[in-house]
C-alpha positions in Angstrom: -26.3 29.2 18.9 -25.6 30.0 15.2 -23.0 28.2 13.1 -20.8 31.3 13.1 -20.6 31.5 16.8 -19.9 27.8 17.1 -17.0 28.2 14.7 -15.6 31.1 16.7 -15.9 29.3 20.0 -12.5 28.0 21.1 -11.9 24.6 22.5 -10.0 24.1 25.7 -6.6 22.7 25.1 -6.0 19.3 26.6 -4.4 19.5 30.1 -1.1 17.6 30.3 -1.1 15.4 33.3 2.1 13.8 34.8 2.5 10.1 35.2 2.6 10.6 39.0 -0.8 12.3 39.0 -2.2 9.6 36.7 -1.0 6.8 39.1 -2.4 8.6 42.1 -5.7 9.1 40.4 -5.9 5.4 39.4 -5.1 4.4 43.0 -7.8 6.6 44.3 -10.2 5.1 41.7 -9.3 1.6 42.8 -10.1 2.6 46.4 -13.6 3.5 45.3 -13.4 7.3 45.2 -15.9 9.2 43.1 -14.7 9.3 39.5 -16.6 12.6 38.8 -15.1 14.4 41.9 -11.7 13.0 41.1 -11.8 14.2 37.5 -13.0 17.6 38.6 -10.2 17.9 41.1 -7.6 17.0 38.5 -9.2 19.1 35.8 -9.8 16.4 33.2 -13.0 14.8 31.8 -14.0 11.7 33.7 -13.7 9.5 30.6 -10.0 10.2 30.6 -9.7 8.5 34.0 -11.4 5.4 32.5 -9.0 5.5 29.5 -6.0 5.6 31.8 -7.4 2.6 33.7 -7.9 0.6 30.5 -4.4 1.5 29.4 -3.0 0.4 32.7 -4.8 -3.0 32.4 -3.5 -3.4 28.8 0.0 -2.6 30.0 -0.3 -5.2 32.7 -1.5 -7.8 30.2 1.3 -7.0 27.8 4.0 -7.1 30.4 2.8 -10.4 31.8 2.9 -11.9 28.3 6.2 -10.5 27.3 7.9 -10.4 30.7 8.8 -6.8 30.4 8.4 -4.5 33.4 5.3 -2.3 33.5 7.1 0.9 34.5 4.6 3.2 32.8 1.3 3.2 31.0 1.9 2.7 27.2 0.8 5.5 25.0 -1.6 4.8 22.2 1.0 5.9 19.5 3.6 3.4 20.8 0.9 0.7 20.9 0.0 1.4 17.2 3.7 1.4 16.3 4.1 -2.0 18.0 1.0 -3.4 16.2 2.4 -2.2 12.8 5.8 -3.9 13.5 4.1 -7.1 14.5 1.9 -7.0 11.4 5.0 -6.6 9.3 6.7 -9.6 10.9 3.5 -11.7 10.3 3.5 -10.6 6.7 7.2 -11.6 6.2 6.6 -15.0 7.9 3.5 -15.6 5.7 5.6 -15.0 2.6 8.3 -17.3 3.8 5.8 -20.0 4.6 4.2 -19.7 1.1 7.7 -19.9 -0.5 8.7 -23.0 1.5 5.3 -24.7 0.9 5.7 -24.2 -2.8 9.3 -25.5 -2.7 8.2 -28.6 -0.8 5.4 -29.3 -3.3 8.0 -29.1 -6.1 10.4 -31.5 -4.3 7.6 -34.0 -3.6 6.3 -34.1 -7.1 6.6 -37.6 -8.6 9.5 -38.0 -11.0 8.9 -38.9 -14.6 9.0 -42.6 -15.3 9.1 -42.4 -19.1 12.9 -42.6 -19.3 13.2 -39.1 -20.7 15.3 -37.9 -17.8 13.3 -34.8 -17.4 13.5 -33.8 -21.1 10.3 -32.8 -22.9 8.8 -35.5 -24.9 8.4 -34.8 -28.6 4.9 -34.4 -30.0 3.6 -36.1 -33.1 3.1 -34.0 -36.1 -0.5 -33.1 -37.1 -1.7 -34.3 -40.4 0.2 -36.4 -42.9 3.3 -34.2 -42.7 3.0 -32.9 -46.3 2.2 -29.4 -47.0 0.0 -28.3 -49.9 1.3 -25.7 -52.2 -0.8 -22.6 -52.5 
């Protein structure tokens, strides 16, 4: 096949599958039904069935950790959005931690014992103090 004919060849659009069909397919996979035959029946590639199963497992893990109900399989976009939100929270907390750690270091610095009360001590003049005329 030449490059020109490859470029002209149209790809099949992705078939939209309802959540109900996904759930039924996953149940049938769990019962041990042939993944290839099931995918052919639904009209999707067999790897999509495995992706749906992975997303279902991820949803179960997330819902068990957060206590939220697992009504539906989370979509990758919503998962990416959630990851971005969590990374932003972590970034803010890291900045707060750095700020408070620096403030604590300043508070815990030993105070000056030279009696200056925090004022800068004067420095001695260099040389004899006389300036030579040019």
